[in-house]
VOZAFI-190335 format. One record per residue (C-alpha): residue number from 0; residue in three letters; x, y, z. Coordinates in steps of 0.05 Angstrom, whole numbers. Each point is the difference from the previous one (the first is absolute). Layout:
NUM/ALA/X/Y/Z
...
This chain:
0/MET/-1737/-1151/51
1/PRO/-24/70/-18
2/SER/31/34/-60
3/LYS/29/70/10
4/LEU/30/52/-46
5/LEU/70/12/27
6/MET/58/45/-18
7/GLY/63/-38/-14
8/ASN/31/21/66
9/GLU/-62/-23/37
10/ALA/3/-67/-35
11/PHE/73/-9/19
12/ALA/-19/15/72
13/TRP/-54/-53/0
14/ALA/48/-51/-31
15/ALA/51/12/54
16/LEU/-53/-7/54
17/GLU/-26/-65/-31
18/ALA/72/-25/-1
19/GLY/2/9/75
20/VAL/43/62/7
21/ARG/9/19/72
22/VAL/41/65/-1
23/VAL/-6/55/-53
24/ALA/45/62/2
25/GLY/22/53/-49
26/TYR/5/74/-15
27/PRO/-51/39/-42
28/GLY/16/13/-72
29/THR/-42/4/-63
30/PRO/-17/-47/-34
31/SER/6/-51/57
32/SER/-36/33/60
33/GLU/-69/-31/-7
34/LEU/24/-71/14
35/ILE/20/13/72
36/GLU/-60/45/11
37/THR/-46/-56/-24
38/VAL/31/-48/51
39/ALA/-11/52/55
40/ARG/-72/11/-20
41/LEU/-16/-74/-3
42/HIS/33/-10/68
43/ALA/-41/57/30
44/GLN/-63/-33/-29
45/GLY/17/-66/33
46/ILE/10/-34/-67
47/ALA/76/-7/1
48/ARG/11/-38/65
49/GLY/65/-6/37
50/VAL/39/47/-45
51/HIS/45/58/23
52/VAL/6/58/-49
53/GLU/41/64/7
54/TRP/28/60/-36
55/SER/73/-2/21
56/THR/44/61/5
57/ASN/33/-18/-66
58/GLU/9/-59/-47
59/LYS/64/-25/33
60/ALA/-34/-3/68
61/ALA/-60/-36/-31
62/LEU/42/-54/-33
63/GLU/40/-11/63
64/VAL/-64/-8/41
65/LEU/-23/-52/-50
66/ALA/68/-36/1
67/GLY/-10/-10/74
68/ALA/-71/-25/-9
69/SER/22/-48/-55
70/ALA/57/-27/43
71/SER/-52/-19/51
72/GLY/-39/-38/-54
73/ALA/-54/51/-18
74/ARG/-19/16/-71
75/ALA/17/73/-12
76/LEU/-15/51/-54
77/PHE/40/63/-17
78/THR/-29/57/-42
79/CYS/32/60/-33
80/LYS/8/35/-67
81/GLN/62/-10/-42
82/VAL/42/55/31
83/GLY/-17/-25/69
84/LEU/39/-63/-15
85/ASN/62/44/-3
86/VAL/-11/17/73
87/ALA/-10/-73/19
88/SER/57/-26/-43
89/ASP/50/-7/58
90/ALA/-47/-47/35
91/LEU/-20/-37/-64
92/MET/71/-15/-23
93/SER/18/-32/67
94/LEU/-68/-33/9
95/ASN/9/-44/-60
96/TYR/66/-26/30
97/VAL/-31/-11/68
98/GLY/-63/-31/-30
99/VAL/-71/-3/24
100/ARG/-44/-50/36
101/GLY/-71/24/-8
102/GLY/-16/22/-70
103/LEU/23/72/-11
104/VAL/-27/36/-61
105/LEU/20/69/-23
106/TYR/-55/36/-38
107/VAL/37/54/-38
108/ALA/-41/42/-49
109/ASP/37/30/-59
110/ASP/-23/65/-33
111/PRO/14/4/-75
112/GLY/-9/70/-26
113/PRO/15/18/53
114/ILE/-69/21/23
115/SER/14/16/73
116/SER/74/-14/12
117/GLN/69/30/-9
118/THR/28/-59/-39
119/GLU/-19/-55/-48
120/GLN/44/-52/33
121/ASP/-17/-72/-13
122/THR/-8/-46/60
123/ARG/15/-60/-44
124/ARG/72/26/-2
125/PHE/0/5/75
126/ALA/-22/-73/4
127/ASP/59/-20/-43
128/PHE/47/43/42
129/ALA/-25/-30/65
130/LYS/-7/-70/-30
131/VAL/-73/-8/22
132/PRO/-56/-26/-44
133/VAL/-49/50/-31
134/LEU/-70/-12/-27
135/ASP/-28/49/-51
136/PRO/-76/-3/-8
137/ALA/-36/19/-64
138/THR/-69/10/32
139/PRO/-28/8/70
140/ASP/-28/-71/-6
141/GLN/69/-28/-14
142/GLY/30/42/55
143/TYR/-51/-30/48
144/GLU/26/-69/-18
145/MET/72/22/2
146/MET/-8/27/71
147/HIS/-23/-69/24
148/HIS/57/-33/-37
149/ALA/52/49/26
150/PHE/-10/-21/73
151/ASP/7/-74/-18
152/LEU/62/15/-43
153/SER/31/41/56
154/GLU/-8/-56/51
155/LYS/22/-56/-46
156/TYR/66/34/-16
157/ALA/9/42/64
158/THR/6/64/-41
159/PRO/-37/66/-4
160/VAL/-43/5/-63
161/ILE/-19/65/-36
162/VAL/-67/11/-33
163/ARG/7/58/-48
164/PRO/-64/30/-28
165/THR/1/66/-38
166/THR/-47/59/10
167/ARG/-52/-25/-51
168/ILE/-4/-67/35
169/CYS/-4/31/69
170/HIS/-58/46/-19
171/ALA/-38/-43/-50
172/SER/-64/-32/26
173/THR/-33/-67/-11
174/PHE/-48/-48/35
175/PHE/24/-50/52
176/GLU/-35/-51/43
177/MET/17/16/72
178/PRO/-7/-42/63
179/SER/-41/27/59
180/SER/62/2/43
181/THR/74/-20/4
182/THR/43/-24/56
183/ALA/75/10/7
184/ARG/41/-64/0
185/PRO/27/-15/69
186/ILE/75/-1/11
187/PRO/33/-68/11
188/GLU/0/-26/71
189/GLY/59/28/38
190/GLY/8/61/-45
191/PHE/70/23/-14
192/GLU/53/-54/-1
193/ARG/72/17/15
194/ASP/47/-16/-57
195/SER/68/26/-21
196/LYS/-28/17/-69
197/TRP/-38/60/28
198/VAL/67/35/15
199/ILE/32/21/-65
200/PHE/75/-4/15
201/PRO/46/1/-62
202/ARG/11/-75/0
203/ARG/-75/-13/2
204/SER/-11/53/-54
205/TYR/47/-39/-46
206/GLN/-39/-64/11
207/ALA/-67/35/-9
208/HIS/23/30/-66
209/GLY/13/-69/-27
210/GLU/-69/-23/23
211/ILE/-31/59/-36
212/ASN/37/-15/-64
213/ARG/-22/-73/2
214/ARG/-73/14/13
215/LEU/-10/51/-55
216/PRO/5/-52/-57
217/ASP/-49/-44/38
218/ILE/-49/57/6
219/ALA/7/16/-74
220/ALA/-13/-72/-19
221/GLN/-61/-4/45
222/GLU/-30/64/-28
223/SER/15/-22/-71
224/ARG/-48/-58/12
225/GLY/-50/45/36
226/VAL/-60/40/-23
227/PHE/30/70/-1
228/ASN/42/-8/-63
229/PRO/-53/-24/-51
230/SER/8/0/-75
231/THR/-49/-7/-58
232/GLU/6/-8/-76
233/CYS/-41/30/-55
234/GLY/6/-41/-63
235/THR/55/-50/-14
236/ASN/73/3/-19
237/SER/6/70/28
238/GLN/66/36/-8
239/ARG/-16/61/43
240/GLY/-11/2/75
241/ILE/-27/54/47
242/VAL/21/2/73
243/ALA/-30/46/53
244/GLY/0/10/75
245/GLY/-45/36/50
246/VAL/-58/41/-24
247/SER/32/2/-70
248/VAL/-28/-71/-8
249/GLN/-70/29/-2
250/TYR/20/56/-46
251/VAL/29/-50/-50
252/LYS/-61/-46/4
253/GLU/-48/57/-13
254/ALA/43/27/-57
255/LEU/2/-69/-33
256/SER/-75/-6/8
257/ARG/-10/66/-35
258/TRP/44/-23/-58
259/GLU/-39/-65/-6
260/GLN/-65/39/-6
261/ARG/28/47/-53
262/LEU/29/-57/-41
263/ALA/-65/-38/4
264/ALA/-37/61/-26
265/VAL/42/-3/-65
266/GLY/-1/-76/-6
267/LYS/70/-12/28
268/VAL/25/-43/57
269/MET/55/12/50
270/PRO/69/-26/-20
271/ALA/29/-53/45
272/TYR/33/23/65
273/LYS/14/-24/70
274/PHE/-12/39/64
275/MET/29/-8/70
276/GLN/-9/34/66
277/VAL/59/3/48
278/GLY/-32/5/68
279/THR/62/-19/40
280/PRO/56/43/-30
281/PHE/50/-18/54
282/PRO/27/-52/4
283/PHE/-13/-2/-75
284/PRO/-43/-61/-21
285/GLU/51/-27/-49
286/GLU/-33/-67/-13
287/ALA/-67/32/-19
288/ALA/35/52/-43
289/LEU/41/-53/-37
290/ARG/-63/-39/-16
291/PHE/-33/63/-25
292/ILE/55/25/-46
293/ASP/13/-68/-32
294/GLY/-9/10/-75
295/LEU/-6/75/4
296/SER/44/49/-38
297/GLU/-24/66/28
298/LEU/-27/25/67
299/LEU/-32/66/21
300/VAL/-1/15/75
301/PHE/-49/46/36
302/GLU/14/20/73
303/GLU/-3/62/42
304/LEU/61/36/28
305/ASP/65/-40/-10
306/SER/18/-54/-51
307/VAL/-1/-56/51
308/ILE/-36/-52/-43
309/GLU/38/22/-62
310/ASP/66/-9/36
311/GLY/-21/-69/26
312/LEU/-17/-22/-71
313/LEU/65/29/-28
314/ALA/41/-38/52
315/LEU/-39/-64/-14
316/VAL/8/5/-75
317/GLY/74/14/8
318/ALA/12/-56/48
319/HIS/-33/-50/-47
320/HIS/29/30/-64
321/LEU/-69/9/-31
322/SER/-13/42/-62
323/VAL/-57/43/25
324/ASP/-7/75/-12
325/ILE/-26/32/64
326/LYS/-32/68/-4
327/GLY/-23/45/56
328/ARG/21/60/41
329/ARG/74/-9/-14
330/THR/-11/0/-75
331/GLY/-50/58/0
332/ASP/-57/-44/-22
333/THR/-40/13/63
334/LEU/-4/60/47
335/ASP/62/11/41
336/ARG/-36/32/59
337/GLY/-69/16/27
338/GLU/-64/-40/-8
339/ASN/-17/-43/-59
340/THR/-69/8/-31
341/VAL/-47/-43/-42
342/GLU/6/50/-58
343/ASP/75/-1/0
344/ALA/3/-76/4
345/GLU/-51/-4/-57
346/THR/43/43/-45
347/ARG/65/-36/16
348/LEU/-32/-69/-8
349/GLY/-27/22/-67
350/VAL/70/13/-25
351/PHE/31/-62/34
352/LEU/-52/-49/-27
353/GLY/-8/35/-67
354/LEU/-74/13/14
355/THR/1/70/-28
356/ASP/23/-28/-67
357/LEU/-56/-51/0
358/ILE/-52/55/8
359/GLU/32/43/-53
360/GLU/-1/-57/-49
361/LYS/-75/2/6
362/GLY/1/73/-19
363/ALA/-24/25/67
364/ALA/12/75/-2
365/SER/-2/4/76
366/PHE/70/-26/7
367/SER/63/36/-21
368/SER/68/-27/-19
369/SER/29/52/47
370/SER/-5/-53/55
371/SER/69/-24/-14
372/ALA/51/-33/43
373/SER/46/59/-9
374/SER/-51/48/29
375/LEU/-10/-45/60
376/SER/74/-8/14
377/ALA/7/75/9
378/SER/13/28/68
379/SER/-52/-29/47
380/PRO/-49/48/31
381/SER/-14/13/73
382/ALA/-63/-20/36
383/THR/-32/68/-11
384/SER/26/17/-69
385/ARG/1/-53/-54
386/SER/47/10/-58
387/SER/-31/32/-62
388/SER/17/-60/-43
389/THR/-36/-48/46
390/GLU/-59/46/7
391/SER/-4/6/-75
392/SER/1/-75/-9
393/ALA/-52/-12/55
394/SER/-44/55/-28
395/SER/4/-29/-70
396/ALA/-18/-69/25
397/HIS/-62/27/35
398/SER/-23/50/-51
399/SER/-57/-43/-26
400/SER/-32/-6/68
401/ALA/17/70/22
402/SER/-31/33/-61
403/SER/-69/-13/28
404/LEU/17/33/66
405/ALA/6/73/17
406/GLU/70/28/5
407/GLU/29/-17/68
408/VAL/1/58/48
409/HIS/63/11/40
410/PRO/-14/42/61
411/PRO/57/45/25
412/LEU/48/-33/49
413/ARG/-13/16/73
414/PRO/62/-9/42
415/PRO/-8/-25/71
416/VAL/-5/55/52
417/LEU/-5/5/76
418/CYS/-72/-4/23
419/ALA/-38/63/18
420/GLY/12/13/73
421/CYS/64/-43/2
422/PRO/43/24/58
423/HIS/64/-13/-39
424/ARG/-17/60/-44
425/GLY/5/45/61
426/ALA/66/-31/22
427/PHE/31/12/-68
428/PHE/-26/71/-3
429/ALA/27/16/70
430/LEU/69/-28/-15
431/LYS/6/41/-63
432/ARG/-21/63/38
433/ALA/50/-15/55
434/LEU/56/-11/-50
435/ARG/-15/62/-42
436/GLY/65/30/-23
437/ARG/42/-60/22
438/LYS/34/-50/-45
439/HIS/-34/-66/14
440/VAL/-17/-70/-25
441/PHE/-61/-43/16
442/CYS/15/-75/4
443/GLY/-65/-39/-6
444/ASP/-22/-70/13
445/ILE/-52/-52/-21
446/GLY/-72/18/17
447/CYS/-55/49/-16
448/TYR/49/56/14
449/THR/41/-19/-61
450/LEU/-54/40/-37
451/GLY/30/62/31
452/ASN/47/-2/-59
453/ALA/-54/27/-46
454/LYS/-16/73/-13
455/PRO/-17/45/34
456/LEU/31/-30/63
457/GLU/65/-25/-31
458/ALA/24/-23/68
459/VAL/30/-68/-16
460/ASP/67/1/-37
461/THR/21/-72/10
462/CYS/-35/-67/11
463/LEU/40/-64/1
464/CYS/-32/-52/44
465/MET/-33/-7/69
466/GLY/42/34/53
467/ALA/51/28/-49
468/GLY/-22/73/7
469/ILE/32/5/69
470/THR/66/-31/-20
471/MET/5/34/-68
472/ALA/-8/67/36
473/GLN/59/-19/44
474/GLY/44/-14/-61
475/MET/-19/67/-30
476/ALA/12/37/66
477/THR/70/-31/3
478/VAL/22/29/-67
479/GLU/-43/63/0
480/PRO/2/28/71
481/ASP/-28/67/-23
482/ARG/-65/-33/-25
483/ALA/-59/-13/46
484/CYS/-13/-75/-9
485/VAL/-71/-20/17
486/ALA/-28/-70/0
487/PHE/-74/-19/-2
488/ILE/-25/-67/26
489/GLY/-69/-26/18
490/ASP/-20/-30/66
491/SER/-6/-71/-26
492/THR/65/4/-39
493/PHE/33/30/62
494/PHE/-11/-66/36
495/ALA/12/-43/-62
496/SER/68/27/-21
497/GLY/15/68/30
498/LEU/29/-18/68
499/THR/69/-22/-23
500/GLY/7/65/-40
501/ILE/-18/41/61
502/ALA/51/-38/42
503/ASN/53/12/-54
504/ALA/-15/75/-2
505/VAL/7/5/76
506/TYR/61/-44/4
507/ASN/37/38/-54
508/GLN/-30/68/17
509/HIS/-26/15/-70
510/ASP/-31/69/-4
511/ILE/-68/-19/-29
512/THR/-73/13/16
513/VAL/-47/-59/-2
514/CYS/-74/16/-10
515/VAL/-44/-57/23
516/LEU/-68/6/-33
517/ASP/-45/-36/50
518/ASN/-70/-10/-28
519/SER/-17/-58/45
520/THR/-3/-54/-54
521/THR/35/-34/-58
522/ALA/-39/42/-49
523/MET/28/-14/-69
524/THR/-14/-75/3
525/GLY/-70/5/28
526/GLY/1/24/72
527/GLN/33/-57/37
528/PRO/20/7/74
529/HIS/73/3/23
530/PRO/37/2/66
531/GLY/-15/74/9
532/THR/-76/-11/-1
533/GLY/-2/-49/58
534/THR/-50/-44/-37
535/THR/19/-67/-32
536/LEU/-30/-31/-63
537/MET/-38/-49/44
538/GLY/-33/58/37
539/GLN/41/-4/64
540/VAL/9/68/33
541/GLY/67/10/33
542/GLU/50/55/14
543/ALA/14/46/-58
544/ILE/74/10/-8
545/ASP/15/74/8
546/ILE/41/26/-58
547/GLU/27/59/39
548/GLY/21/-47/55
549/VAL/36/-45/-50
550/LEU/36/60/-31
551/ARG/24/25/68
552/ALA/19/-71/22
553/LEU/44/-5/-63
554/GLY/36/64/21
555/MET/-37/56/-37
556/LYS/10/63/42
557/CYS/-47/45/-39
558/VAL/-69/-27/-15
559/THR/-58/48/-14
560/ARG/-73/-15/-13
561/ALA/-54/35/-40
562/ASN/-68/-10/-33
563/PRO/17/10/-74
564/LEU/-69/29/-13
565/TYR/20/61/40
566/VAL/53/37/-38
567/ARG/23/48/54
568/GLU/18/-54/51
569/SER/28/-46/-55
570/VAL/47/53/-27
571/LYS/23/16/71
572/ALA/13/-74/16
573/ALA/37/-9/-66
574/LYS/44/61/11
575/GLU/20/-23/69
576/ALA/22/-68/-26
577/LEU/35/29/-61
578/ASP/39/49/42
579/PHE/26/-55/46
580/LYS/71/-22/-14
581/GLY/0/-76/-6
582/PRO/-54/-51/-12
583/SER/-70/27/14
584/ALA/-72/-21/-13
585/VAL/-68/30/-11
586/LEU/-60/-43/15
587/PHE/-60/22/-42
588/GLU/-62/-32/30
589/SER/-69/0/-33
590/PRO/-41/-61/-21
591/CYS/-12/-22/-72
592/THR/-66/25/-28
593/GLN/-20/-71/-17
594/ILE/-5/-21/73
595/VAL/-37/59/29
596/PRO/-66/34/-18
597/PRO/3/64/-40
598/GLU/-16/69/27
599/PRO/-46/49/-36
600/ALA/33/27/-63
601/ALA/37/65/1
602/LEU/-35/60/-32
603/VAL/24/55/-46
604/ASP/-23/72/10
605/PRO/-12/30/-70
606/ALA/8/69/29
607/ARG/72/-15/20
608/CYS/26/-49/-53
609/THR/45/33/-52
610/ALA/13/-62/-41
611/CYS/74/8/17
612/ARG/8/-77/-2
613/VAL/49/1/58
614/CYS/-40/-55/35
615/ILE/-1/-46/-61
616/GLU/72/14/-20
617/SER/26/-9/71
618/ILE/-34/-64/25
619/GLY/-34/-29/-62
620/CYS/-60/-28/36
621/PRO/-44/-40/-50
622/ALA/-63/30/32
623/MET/20/68/-28
624/SER/-13/27/-69
625/MET/-11/67/-34
626/ILE/-69/15/-28
627/PRO/-31/62/-33
628/ARG/-22/50/53
629/ALA/-66/8/-36
630/ASP/-18/-72/16
631/VAL/6/15/74
632/LEU/-37/66/-2
633/ALA/-56/-32/-39
634/THR/-10/-53/53
635/GLU/-54/18/49
636/ASP/33/-33/60
637/ALA/70/23/-15
638/PRO/35/17/66
639/ALA/7/74/13
640/SER/50/37/42
641/GLY/-43/-4/62
642/ASP/-24/-72/-8
643/VAL/61/-31/34
644/PRO/48/23/54
645/ALA/58/39/-29
646/ALA/66/-36/-4
647/SER/30/45/52
648/ASP/-56/-19/48
649/ALA/12/-73/-12
650/SER/74/9/14
651/ALA/-15/38/63
652/ALA/-31/-62/29
653/ASP/68/-29/14
654/GLY/31/66/21
655/THR/40/11/-64
656/SER/-9/39/-64
657/ALA/-5/-29/-69
658/VAL/65/-13/-37
659/GLY/-24/49/-53
660/SER/54/19/-48
661/LEU/45/-61/9
662/PRO/0/-19/-74
663/THR/13/69/-27
664/THR/42/39/50
665/ASP/62/-10/42
666/LYS/-34/17/66
667/ASP/2/-48/57
668/PRO/-55/-52/4
669/GLY/-60/24/37
670/GLN/6/73/-21
671/SER/-60/18/-43
672/SER/4/53/-53
673/ALA/-69/-12/-30
674/PRO/-33/60/-31
675/ALA/-70/22/19
676/ALA/-57/-43/-25
677/SER/-27/54/-45
678/SER/63/12/-41
679/HIS/62/-38/-22
680/ASN/57/41/-27
681/GLY/-50/53/-19
682/LYS/-45/-47/-38
683/ALA/-69/-23/24
684/ALA/-7/-75/9
685/GLN/-61/-2/-45
686/ALA/42/28/-57
687/TYR/39/-66/-5
688/THR/-28/-46/-53
689/SER/17/-65/37
690/ILE/-6/-26/71
691/MET/29/-59/38
692/ASN/-51/-55/12
693/ILE/3/-55/53
694/ASP/-38/-63/-19
695/PRO/-40/-20/62
696/THR/-1/-73/-23
697/LEU/76/-3/3
698/CYS/18/48/56
699/TYR/14/-31/68
700/GLY/-2/66/37
701/CYS/72/-5/22
702/GLY/8/76/0
703/LEU/70/2/-29
704/CYS/-23/46/-56
705/VAL/-25/50/53
706/ASP/72/11/22
707/VAL/26/4/-71
708/CYS/-48/52/-29
709/PRO/33/69/3
710/TYR/-67/36/-3
711/HIS/-39/-39/53
712/ALA/-50/-20/-53
713/ILE/-7/-72/25
714/SER/-34/-20/65
715/ALA/1/-67/34
716/ALA/-68/-17/29
717/VAL/31/-26/65
718/ARG/64/15/38
719/ASN/-1/-24/72
720/GLU/55/20/48
721/GLY/52/-2/-54
722/ARG/-19/-70/-23
723/LEU/-52/-27/-47
724/PRO/-49/-50/33
725/PHE/30/-58/-39
726/ALA/69/18/27
727/GLN/-29/-2/69
728/ALA/-17/-73/-13
729/CYS/73/-14/7
730/GLU/32/-14/66
731/LYS/63/42/0
732/GLY/-9/7/-75
733/ARG/-8/-74/-13
734/LEU/-65/-34/-17
735/ARG/-19/-59/43
736/LEU/-44/-52/-33
737/ALA/-36/-54/39
738/ASP/-5/-49/-58
739/SER/25/-11/-70
740/ALA/-69/17/-28
741/GLY/11/71/24
742/LEU/54/10/-51
743/SER/-50/13/-55
744/ARG/-52/36/43
745/GLY/21/69/-23
746/ALA/-4/-21/-73
747/GLN/-69/-29/11
748/GLN/-25/63/33
749/LYS/28/41/-58
750/GLU/-37/-44/-50
751/GLY/-65/10/39
752/ARG/10/75/1
753/HIS/13/2/-75
754/ALA/-57/-47/-19
């Protein structure tokens, strides 16, 4: 079989396909998304035969689809990130009582850090709560084997099984030997078989709970004898043991290897120790753990997120009345949150095993006695900011090797921002204009638009979880009727978790305004389709569900629409909805820049620009920056006043005037008060030392800045009948894609243009 370099998520996908999975469903969420996309790609290429794959409307819907497939005997795979399991929890808790027939595996990716999530919740805890087995891989290779095993385990014990990788496992890469094709396992003859166990009445639930409690010890015993809880010993008669789970296993192994090399360099050997990986943290592999801790007096536990392994060991030691000192997150001997690192593990192992003292006995000046247990037991640092004591210890331990290297350069932090040309920027700007002078609150949601919280937009005041913006706004409107309560939600999130909130607002007549930011894709997680696009993950083109139609069907009496890249019409639509008494909605429709080709970049007229910074400070587009005016005037091909159509001419194409002084005056949108091109407040433009610059490699030509500039100094190259050409690619403001490959077409065209 050919060998291929695969990302962890891709390897998990191949493993599931080799295991005969027939139905795969989930909801996009970093770091899990690539698995389901890999299955879809392989199916489209004819490699994954007989498999159905879909992005469901949300995680709960996905798991329920798979529960049905499993009941008919098919092997099924669920994918989501850790917070997605919260959405699916209602189905999961009952599913374990009902049981499964075909193997049902839940691939739930945790995100220590967090890197791209709102919480650091630990799915191993959820497994304990739901009483379902969980497998915790240390490498993509081990995860590949665990995926195969999970389907067998699920069918043997009629239980869902969770495979829980973390971000570093999902996105690490290694080589795998892949078959030329895979075929989904057929369902048993006859399909679904009627049985009273599929209906979870209270009496049956009581019986099922007993079955669950009896099978968990059997699973623990089986896994204790399996390959996923291995242990090794360095030396003999060891008194100290090291236990790790997940990717921390690799960190510990590398840290120990580094210590072995350093000790060898000074003629020393590693002291005796034992090491164990816990790859099946629930149900806890008690038999394997008891064999491991036999004869030990002290343990140090490394794991990411919660103290699941540490708690399992504490319970085991207590139950058997063993005299073993267990150190870990609870004792402050390892990090209490965030990601572990090789460097941190190296420093803590040096203290635990007395390795620092061994080096110091040899007179090695590169190590400092400041690496003490007391410094390590100080308050544990976050993922992004290690405690000064730990950093000092780690720095001391590495000083000998670091001395030969140049001082590490730390570039300034660059916070995430909305892309240049992002239509959400226009929606935020328009809402703030429409609400000028009114007391208001902006309730946000999960998606790209959460970035509206940052300056200069500052248009997201709350963000709880998917769909919560709509319902939080209702709670605020109830207790603060004098405040305009506005909720933002994306088109994908609208279908995933917004409909019940809309229904609640209509039913209870909450006076809120819901702004649906429809950019025709699930942008933040990579541009996946959703019910509003009309295109499935498998490339089937159907009927796009009309968001306005859904809003009206749910009882919304006031629904307005606007292209957010046109400020005048957006402000008008927003004001109409805001002035309506009762629940209302604004549908902002313009496609994501990553799925459409860019337009020619906007241009700045040096004769008009006064460096007032209104454009930058109002919309914060990353394509904009201030540069010395001399740099522009010294450029031979710098655009002059007559090189491009004036902004007022561009605006006239759609029969309206530029918004002009919106950022700086209280005039109504659309009324321009721009001074003449030759003078600004009595000062010639050329007298200003700086000028606003638009980077043509970043600008998408959206034209929003044209409406924002109070001096008509910016011109969009194209304005056609009030819509940019890429907006015309939308049918009724919604992009229609014929196949899943089209989702990245805009990004590919952008890369070609910038090459």
